[in-house]
N, C-alpha and C positions, 0 to 999 in steps of 0.2 A: 625686047631677049635680043641680043645680039649670037649675032653668028661665031659654033665652039671655033677657037685656034687652030689649023690645022697642021700644027707641032706633032709629031707621033713622039715626040718624047713623052708628052704631055698626058699621064694616063686619063685622066678627069677626059680625053678630048675622043680619046680612044675609045673609052665602053659606051660614049656618051648615048648613042644608037640604039648598044644591046637595050642600056638601060630605060631607055625610054620605051624602048618594045617590050621589054617587063613590065613595066608602070602598065601601061596599057592592057595585054592580057589580064594582068590580077586585077585590075579597076576592073573587064570584066565577064571576070571569076566567079563559081558561086561564092567560093568563100567573102568577094566582099560584096556581093551588092543582096545575098538572102543572109549572109549570116554574119554581115554588121561588119566582120573585121576588121581591121587596119592592116595594110598593103604589108607593112612589118610583122603584124602575127601569122600574114596567108604564109610568108615564105620559107615557116618552119613543123606548115600546118602537112598531116600525111595521112588525110580522110577522105579524100577523092574529091575534092570541093576548090580544089586548082587541076583544070587542066592540064595534061600531060606535056603538050607545047608551053604552057604558059614555066614546067617544072624543067625543059632543055633550056629554055632560054634563061633561064634566073644561073642551070649549070653555066653555060656558056660566059654569061656577066659574068659569075664569080671566076673560071680561067681567067678572061680578059686582064679583070681588077688584079688577082695573081700575076699571071705575066707580068702587067705592066709593074706590080712592084718589086721582084722582083730583078727586072732591068736597072731599076732606082737603084737596087743594093748593089751592082757589079760596076 
């Protein structure tokens, strides 16, 4: 796997590390480990099986993607 392109105009690269942090956090959560749900399923649960830390990272990732997307519109 190659290193991400440092070009700040590429939204995939801007949010890459946040996405990786989110995946790591979710993979260690009870939602995945105990409840055997997929990462996608765990993004929308609100039963306490996803730690607050993961929810904060998720919000930061979505915010990053939204800002990156809006930047391409203007």
